[in-house]
Each structure stands twice: as C-alpha cells, then as structure tokens.
N, C-alpha and C positions, 0 to 999 in steps of 0.2 A: 504493500500500500504506500510505502514511502516514496517510491519513484513516481507513482501516479500523483501523489500529493504535491511533489515539487513541480511536476508538469502543469497541473491545474493552477497552482499559485503563480507560476511564471506567466501563464496565459492571461490570468486576470490582471497582472501588472502591466503586460503589454497593451491590453485593451484600455486600461486606465490611463497609461501614458499617452496613447493615441487620443483619448478623450481630452486630456489637458491641453494638447497642442492643437485641437481642432476648434473652429469657430462654430457657434450655434447655427442651426439651419436657418436660411433666410426666412424672415417673417415670423420666426418662433420666439417665444419668450424664455427659451431654455438658457439656464445659467450653468455653464460647464464647471465653473469654480465651485458653486454650491454642490453640484452633483459629485464632484471628487470628494468633498468633505462628507457628504451624505453616505456615499459608498464606503468610506473609511470606517463607518460604524459597524460594518459587517465583520470587522476584526476585533471588536471590543471583547467578546467572550474569551477569545484565545489570548489576547494581550494582557487582559486584566485578571484572568482566572486560570484557564486550563493549561497554559504554557509555563505557569509559575513552578519553580522547583518542588515546592512542597506538594502541590497538586499532582505533579508528574510522579513523584515517589509513591503517593497513595494509589494512583492509577495503575502503576506497574505491579504493586502488591496485590491488588484486586485481580489483575490479569493472571498472576500465578495461581491464585485460588480458583479462578474460573477454568483454567486449563485442567486442573485436577478434577474439578466438578464434572466437566464433560467426559473425561475418561471414565469416571465412576458411572455416569449415566449409560454410556455405551456398554460398559461391562454388565450393568444390572438390567438394562432395558433396551439393548441395542439390537442390531440385526442378528439373526434373520427373522426373529419373531417379534422384536420390539420396534422402537423408533429408528428411523434413518434420517440423517442430515445431509444426504448427498446433494451437492449443488448449492449448499448454503454458505454464504460468506461470513456469517456471524455466529456459527454454532459454537465457536470457542470463546466468544464474548471478550475479545481483546480490544484494547485501544478504542477505536471509534465505536465499537459495539458494546461498550461498557455502561454507557449512560453516565450520570453525574456521580463521580466517586464520593462526593460528600454525603450521599444518601444511603450508603451501605451499612450504616450503624443504626438504622431505624429500630431493629429488633434488639440488638445487643445493649443499646443505651436506653431501652424502655421508652421510646417515643411513641410506640404503638405496637399492635399485634399484626402478624402476617403469616399466612398459611399457604403452602404450595398445593397446587391442584393439577390433576390430569383428567381429561374426559375425551370421549370419542365423538368426532364430528360425524355429520350425516353420511359422508363418503368413506368412513372408516379410518380417516387419519386421526392420530392421537394428538390432542392439543394441550399445551402446557400453559400454566398461568399462576397467579397468586390472588389471594383475598386479603384485603386490608381493612383494619378498623382500630378503634381504641377501646381500652377497658372503660374509661370514663365516657359517659353518654347514656342516653335513655335506653329503655328496654327494647324499643323498636326504632330502627334508623332508616332513612331513605337510602337508596342504592344508586350506584353509577357503574356502568360498564364502559371501559376505554378500549377502542379499537385502534391498533397501530397503523402507521403508514406503511407503504410497500418498499420495495428495493432493499430488502434485508434490514428492516428496522425492528429490532427486538423490543419486548415490553420494557426493558430497563430504561430505554430512552424516555419513557413516559412516567417513570416513578415519581418525578417531581410533582406531577398533577395528582397521582394516586395518593401520595403521602399528604399533600395539602388538603385534599378532600376528606381523607380519613380523619385528620385532625379537626376538620370542620363538622364532624359528626355523621359522616357517611360510611356505609359499607361499600367498598370499591373492589372491582374485579379488573385486573390487567391480564391480558392473555396474548399469546403469539398466534397469529393466523398461520394456516398451513404453509410450510415452506420457509418459515422464519423462526429465529430464536431456538427454543428447545422443542418446537412442535415438529411433527412428521413432515417430510417433504412430499410423501405420496399417500394415497388412500389405500383401500384394501379391496381384494376380490375383483369384481368387474369394474370397480371404481378406482383401480390402482393409479391411473394417470389422470383421474378427475381433479381439476384444480391445479394442474402442473403445466407451466410454471405458475406460481401463485400471482405473479404480477399481471396475469390476464384479468384479474379483478374479482372473479366470482367468490373466492374464499373470504373476501372482505365483506361481502354481502350475506351469503349463506352463513359464513362464520359468525358474523355479528348476531344473527338470529339464533344460531346454535349456542353462542355464549349467553344470550338472554335466557334460553331454555335451561341451561345449566344453572345460571344465577338464580332463577326463580324455583329451582327444584328444592325439595325438602325430604326429610327422613320418611315422612308419610307418603310422599309422591316423588320417588327418586327420579333422577335424570334418565331419560330414554331418548337416544338420538332419533331424529326424524328419518324417514326413508330418503335415500339418495335422490337428489333432483335429477341426476343424469340417467341412472339405470333403474331407480325405484327399489334398490336393494335395501333391506333392513339390516343395519350393522349393530343392532341391539345386543346380539350374542357376544360380540367382541367387547362391548362395554361391560357386560355382566361378568365375562370371564376375567377381565383385567381388574375389576373391582374385587372379586373373590380372591385374586392373587395379591391384593394389596398394592396394585399398581395404579389404578384409577380411583377417582373419587366417585362415590355412589350418588352424591348430591352436594349442594353447596354447604360446606362445613360451618358457615356463618348464617345459615338460614334462620336460626332461632332469633336473631336480632334484626333481620331484614324486614322492612315494611314493603311488601311486594306491590302495593298500590302506589308507591312513590319511587319511580325509577327514571333516571336520565341516561342519555348516551353522549359520549365524547369520542371524537375520531379525528385522525390526522391524515391529510393527503388522500390516498385511495380509501383509507378508513373514514375520512370526512365524507367522501361520496357514499360509502356504505351507511353511515349513520344518518346522513341527510335523507336517504330514501327509506331505510328500514324504520327509522324513528317516526316517520310520518305515517307508515302503514301499520305499525305494530301497536295494538291497543295497550300494551303494558308500559309504553314509553310516554312520559309527560313532557319532556323538553330535550333539546339537542344543543350541543356545542360542537362546532366544526372548525378544525384548525387547517387553514390554507387548503380548501376553503369551503364555505357553505354552498350547497347546491340546492336546486329546486327542480328535480327531473320531472318532465312532463309524462314520461312513461317508465316502465320498469327497465333498468339497465341490463338485467339478466332475467332469463326465464327459468322456470322450474318445471321441466317436462313431466315429471312424475306426479305433480300436483301436491307434493307434500308441504309446499308453502305457496300461499297465494302471492301473486306478483301483479297487483292492480296498478293503474295509474294513481299516484298519491293524491289525496285530498289534503291540502295544507291547513293543518289545525294546530300543530305543536309549536310553541315558541322556540325560535332557533337563533343562536348567536354564531356569527362568523368572525374569525380572527385571522388576519393575514399580514404580510409584510410588503415593503417596497420591492423586494427582489424575490425571485422564485427558487426553484430546485437547484438550478445552476446559476448562481448570481453573477450577472454581468452589468456593468454600468450603463445607465441610460444615455442615449445620444440625442433624445428629444423629450419633450414633455409627454408623459403617459396620459392616456385617457382617464380623467378623474373618477369616473364611475365604473371602471373596468372590474374592480374587486367586489362590487355591490349588487351584481345581477341577481344572485340568489336571494339576498335580503330584500331587494325591491319587489321580487315576485311574492314573497311572503307578506309584505306590507299591502300589496294589492289585494291579497286574500283576507286582509283584516287580522292578520296574526302578528303578535309581538315579535320583534326581530331587531337585530343590530349587526353591523359590520364595522369592525375596528381594525385599522391598518397601522402597523408599527413603523415609525420612521427609521429608515436604515435597516429594517428587519428583513429576514430571509425565511425560507421554508423551514429552517432549523431553529427558529425561536421556539418551536413546539416539539422538537425531538432533540434532546440534549446529546450532542455528539462531541466528545472532547478531542477534536482534531481540527486544526486550523483551516483545512480545506473546506470544511463544512461551517462556513462563517455564520455568526449571529451577533446581535447586539448584547450588551450586558444586562439590560433591564427587561428584555422581552419575556424571559421566564417569569419574572415577578408580575408583570402586567397580565400575562396569560393566566397565572394562578389567581390573581385578584378577580378578573372578570368571569372566569370559569366558575369560581365559588359563588360569586354574587348572583350570576344568572341561575344556577341550580338552586341556590337558597330561595330565590323568588318563585321559581316555576316548578321545582320538584319538592324541596323540603317544605316550603310554604310557611306562612305565619311568622317570618322573620321581619320585624319592623325596620331593620336597617338595610334590607336588600335594595330597596328603591334608591336610597341615598348613595349606596355604593355603586350602583349602575349609573347614576346621574352625577357622579362626583367630578369636580374640576381638578383633582389632585394631579392627574397625569398631564395637565397642561404646564405644570411648573414643578416637575419632579427634581429635587435637589441632586440625588446621585447621578441622574442623567446629565444635568447641567454641568456638573463637576468634570465630567470626562468628554463632553461633547466639543467638537472643534469650534463651534460657534457659541458655546456656553448656553445652548438652548435647552431648557428643561421640558419642552413640550414633546411628548413621546409619540404623538400622532403624526402620520405622514403629511408632508407638504404636497406631495404629488397626488395622492389618492384621498378622496373624501371618506372620512369615517362617519357613520350615521347611527342613530338610535331612534327606534320607533316602538315605544312601550306604553302600556297603561299602568299607572301607579295603583297601589292598593286603594287609594281614595277614588279611583275611577277616572282620573284625568289622563288624557292622552298627551304624551310628551314626544314630539317629533322634532329631531334636529338632523338636518341633512349634511351638516359639516361641523363636527365636534371640535376640530382643532382650534379655531378662533374662539375667543370668549364671547358670551352674549346669548347663548341658547337659553330660552326660558326653561326654568325647572332645574337647571344645573347649579351646583353649589358645593359647599364643604360637606364631607361625609361623617365627620366626627370621630374617625378612627385614627390610630397612631400614624404619625408621619416620620420618616418614609416607611412604606410597606416593604417587608422582606418575607418571601415565602419560606426561606430557609429558617428564619427565626420562628415562624409559625410552626414549622415541622418539629423544631428542636425543643419544644416545651415537653417536659417529662410527663408521661402518662401516669394514670393512677395504677396502683398495684392490685393485682387480682386478689380478692378476698373471698371468704366463704359466701356462697350464693352467687358468685360471678358465673355467667353462662359458660358451659364447657368449651365453647368455641373461642372464648377469650382467656382461658386459663391453661390451655395445653401448650404444646411446643410452638414457639414463634421463630420462624426462620426465613431469611431471604434466599436461601439455597433453593435451587430448582428441584421439583419433584423427581425422584429417581436417583438422586445422588446419595451416597452412603450416609446413613444415619439421619436422613430427612424423611420423616413419615408423610405420606400423602393424606391430606385432610379427608375425613369421612370415607375411609377405604377399608377393605378386608371383610372377613365373614361377618363381623359384628354390624357393619354398615348395611349389610344385605338382609339382616334379620330384625326388622322393627318389631316392637312389642305388640303391635296391632297390625291387622291386615292393611296393607297400603291402600290408600284411597286416592283415586284419580278423579279430579273434578271434571266432569263432562256435562254439567248442567249449565245452560246459558242463563244470563240474567233475565229478569222479568221487569219490563218497564211499562209505565202507564202515562198517558197524557191526561192531565187534569182539565177537563173541559171548562169548568167554572172559572179557572184562572188563566184561560187562553183567550187572547183578544186579537182582533184584526181590524185595521182601518186603512184608509187610502194612503196613510203615511208610515205605518209601522205594523209589525207583527210580533207578538210575544206569546211563546208557548211554554207552559210549565207542566211539570209532572214529577213522578217518583220512580224509583227503581230499587230493586233488591237482588242479591245474589246468594243463593242458599249454600253454595259449595258442596261438600259431601261429607257424610259421617260427622266427625267432630272437627273437621278442618273447615274453617269459615271461608266463604268466598270473598273476593275483593274486587269491587267495581273499579274500573280504571277509565272508562270513557262512555259518554252518552252522546249520540249524534242524532240529528234531526234532518229529514228530507222535506222540502217544501215544493210541491208541484202545483202549477197553474194549469187547470184542465183546458185543453184546446181541441175541441171535437172529441175524437176517440184517442187522441194522444195527449201528452203532457209536456210542459216546459218546466225545467227544474231550476231552482235558485242556485246560483253559483257563488263561489267565494268572492267574486268581484262585485256582487250585488245585482247583477243582471240575470236574466233567465236564459236558459239554453235553447237550442233549436228543438223542434218537436221530435219526440221519440216515444217509445212504448212506456206507459205509465208504471209498468212493473220494474223498470230500470232506474231505481231510486238513486239519487245523488245526495249523499249525506254530508252535513256540515256539523262541526263540533258544537256541543252545548256547554254551558258552565255548570259545574257541580256534578254529583253522581247520585247519591241516594235521594236528594231533592235537587232538581235541575231546572235550568232556565235557558231558553233559546230566544234571543231578542235581536231584531234588526230594524233599523230605521231606513226605509226606502220607499219609493213610490210603488203602489200596488194597484193595478187596474181592477175594475169590477170583474167579477166572475167567480168561478168555483175553485177552491184550493183544497188539496189533499195533503195532510200532514202524516208523517210516519216517524217513529222513534225507534232507535236500536241501541242496545247496550252491549258492552264487551267487558269481560273480566280478566283478571291477571293470569288465568290459565289459558287464555286465548279463545274462550268460547264466545261466540257472537250470536246475539238474539235473532230469531227468525220473526218475520212479519206475522202478526196475529190481528185479524180484523176485530174491531171493537175494543181492542186494548192498546195496540201500538199504532193505530191509525185513527184519524179524525178528518171529517170533511166539513169545510166552512164555506158559507156563501157571503161574498162581499158585494153589497148593493151600491 
C-alpha cells in the first residue's frame, strides 16, 4: 500500500500545483487561492493526529494484535467449512483498515459494553459484527444499525459513531457486509457466488435488511435468515448448525434492552444508498442518517427474484439526514465553482414529500470524514468526525429516541459557524465548518410544531437558529471516554458478561447468544405472525374544501407473552373518478387515474392513536380512505372493509 500511497499523494500535489498556477475560467467567480487553502484541509487529520509518533506507535501495536486475531479466526472458523476472506484487502485489519486507534480501549477502560456476533445472511454467507451499549441507561433503549461503505471498509472505520451513540443511550449494531472485514467473501450452496464481488451493491441492501432481522431477533423469536433472493434457497440449517456449535449467535444478545419500536439506520457511501432505500420501505425503521450521501431512489435499486423481500418503489415518510463533504472518494481540487445544490438532491426530494430532512456539507471535507482511515492518502479534515457525531446523535435523538427536549436546539445550533478548534488550524482562521461551495440546508418541524426551513446554513441569519446550551467545543472522543457504570446485581445478563472488541471466532472470545443453551429457550419460541388491527374513527375524521384530517386507533397483539410493537401507520386517500381513483401523493397533488385497489399510502403521526392531516385544496366528490398498520416483526395489515376503510362525500 505504501507505493500506491506515494503515487496518489504525488498526483494530488501535481494537480494542486497546476491549480495554483492557473487562472480562473473566464467569466467565473472561482478563486484559485481560496481553493488551494480549502483543499489543504483534507490533510488536517493526518497532520494533526494520525501521523503523530504516539498515534503511529499505538496503530502498529493494534496491527500486531489484529494479525494474531485473524490467524486465530482462520484456525477456528476458516476454510473449508468456515469463513473465507479470499479477495479481501482488509481481512488482516492493518494500517488503513484499523479505524481510529484511540477507540480500542472502549471495553478495557469500562467506557461501555461490546459483544461480538456472527449470523448467516440470506445467501449463506457468515456475517460478523458487534453490539454496543452501556451499563448505565434505562431498561429499554432505542437501537441503531450502521451499514459500512464499500471498497473494503470494515466496521472498525465506523466505531466512532457506534461508541458515540452507545454513550448517548442507544443499543448499536456494527457489522461487515459480505466480502468485507471478518465476514465471508462468498455465500453457500447454489448461492456460492451470490453477492460476489460485494461492490456490485446488493449485499449492502439485502445485508442491511438481514442485519435488521438479526437486530430485532430475541430469545423467544430467534434469528432465521430469509430465503435467498437469487435462488430462493433456505440457509436456515446453516445458521442453526453454527449456533449449536457455538459459532453463530442465535439472536441479538442485547435484545432484552432493545426497544424494537425505536430503530434508526446509519450508512456510508454504498451503505448510504442501502439505508436510504431500505429505511424508507422497512416499517421497523423510524429515521435515517446517510453519510456521503442521502439518496431518494424512485425505484428499487435491486430486485429480489424469490420474493423473500418486497422491493417496492419507496414512499418517502422517514426523516432523513445527509452528511457530505466538499470532495469525494478520490479528492481532487476544484478548477471551477461547483454547482451549489449538487449535494442536496436527495434532501430536496424528501422536502417535496413533506418529510423532515437536512443536508450538511463539511468545508474541506472528503468521503473519509465518515470512515476513519488512519492513512494520509485517505484525507479528511480534523473536525469532520466531531460534526458527524454531533448531528448523527441529535437527528436520532429527535426522530428515533424521541422526547429529548434538547434535540431541536442541537439541530438548529449556530455553534458550527464559529467552531474554535476549526478556526485555530484553518488557513484563513475561519471557524465556520460548513462548505462555501455547496449549500447546507435544514428543513424540520420542531416539537412545538413550527417548520424551520433554511436553504443555506453557512451564513448567519436563518430564523430559528441559535445557541444550543451544550458544552463548547464539542468532542466526540470526550463523550466516549466518560467511564460507564459498573455492573451490579440485577444488571441484565447482556450487560454483565464478557465485553470484548475482539472479533467473533478469535481465541477466547465467546460469541454472544450462541451454543446449545441459546437454542433451548425455557418456553416454546413464539413467532409473531399477527398483523396489527387499525380502525378509522369516523366521528373524529373531517373533510373540507381546504383540508382533511383522519384519526383512528391501532393495536398489535403479538403472540403468546411476547407483546407486539406498532412501528408505522399509513393512510391512503383516493378521489373517486368514475370507476377508477386518483391517489394523494407526497407532493400534495393527486395521481393519474388507476385501479382503486392500488392504494398509495402516506405516513400518519402516532401509532396506537394516530392522526393523518393535510392542508390542501380538495375538489367536490367522493373520497375513499384506507389505513394500514405495520409492526416490528414486519407484519403488514390487510385491507378490511368497514374497519380500515371509510368513504366520505365532499359537497
């Protein structure tokens, strides 16, 4: 990697040298001198942190441990019957594949608890990961699943986000998609080459859904992989066999503290594409954070031929935050002013659908603000990691955790316009962390019901922005390094057992929820197959020429003694046009005429008691309403005349 590193660095210097000697294009307002200073920010992480001698010593020591660890994994769970890492550049987890070396003492210094896991993907590949939480915290916590980027980005690159969120009161799952980190390169049986190479993308979509399935599994309802999308093969026998052998986890070992009705998704790069789509179609997900960058796909990027997963065109209902930087995967200096709205297309689409969203662009930032790679070739600014941690936590606190009175203030803070650590090292002593080239935007509704829309966050003056009342300056590392509580009698078993950042399968590292005990629950396992039951309350439903308000109730029985968890209520509004219908769309307009049975659902507010309200012009005529509920087990309610439907006449 050293030779390639030198070649890429030299190439960047040549491009920058040419830029400094060139005049701005005729008629453009491009400032080559400013661009040179802006581009220099991509070297901050290396110059100020990762190339320092103390950091390099720590990095090398971790590399020695990681080399031993992978040798143990191959000995304990390698070919021909176990995992294979053929074709993977990061399976040894050295140098650029290590992540932030400062985060490897999370367990040993009691900053929190971490448990290694292994589970079987739908195509038979074995996927590796970790669960993160703290002893301190409520009995039930919201959860977050983090999906990596591609091109050999292991989960370690995202531990900064996982540890920050764990300290903020979440149960967090990091995992390696197929073909990366400690996960299998290949599938099994007829799916041996399914998802190979992983950079084709499907493992980041199907895998995100598989990770959610594992994350929401419990002792009473253990994880069972879905049938393969490609061949329809059921690889459940492999999962069961590996659980019994103590190799795989039967279910989420932190299930007892996870609130399955409050789950968010975070993803980077190709993983950002995965969470942007899966998050919108999966009823278990409440909100999304996408690192470089937020998407709004009009159709399914990948199909599932076997039908084991629905792949509809998404209806945009989930609040979604995008974070990006001035430069991309292969940072090169600008030679002209970029298009200011180029980073905001996904966020703009969600705004048009009436969904809370934001897109924040880091000045001098790169694709690697969000994947910590301690190698100077993969440049990044110094403060990007902190800004990312700040906004990720605030967004999920508002839309997943809920009930946090400080979340609005943290999202609408002006602190990042005058960040002292940024100003101290910036060539222009500018403490404003937001891009000068690309507009950062915020479009949210506060808990008080007020819409705050700012299309350019960088300059001061956006209404609703101000101080957040938190400590200045913010440091994600300082937040992570607060010592956790000590496990005491009564602490859940998932928080009082072995805590280790080692990968599952290395010597002396037990896999969470594995072995014969994990496959023998005290009661017969219960699988929730009952859909929610929703009702429209006619007496509280009103329609006029200017607005529509639909109210109702819903419940989910679950099964046996395992309670159900409502996660989403959606309403379809159809205007009858002859024998066909026109359906209300997210934009507030009505669709072209089509069969009245083809409902188009839009998200409602609330679950057990819910409200769907829209202010829009409504022509006279007949309107048919339909409601549909979904639960955490993935059950979706069927249409029932007289209960889930209501016909109204507007005169």
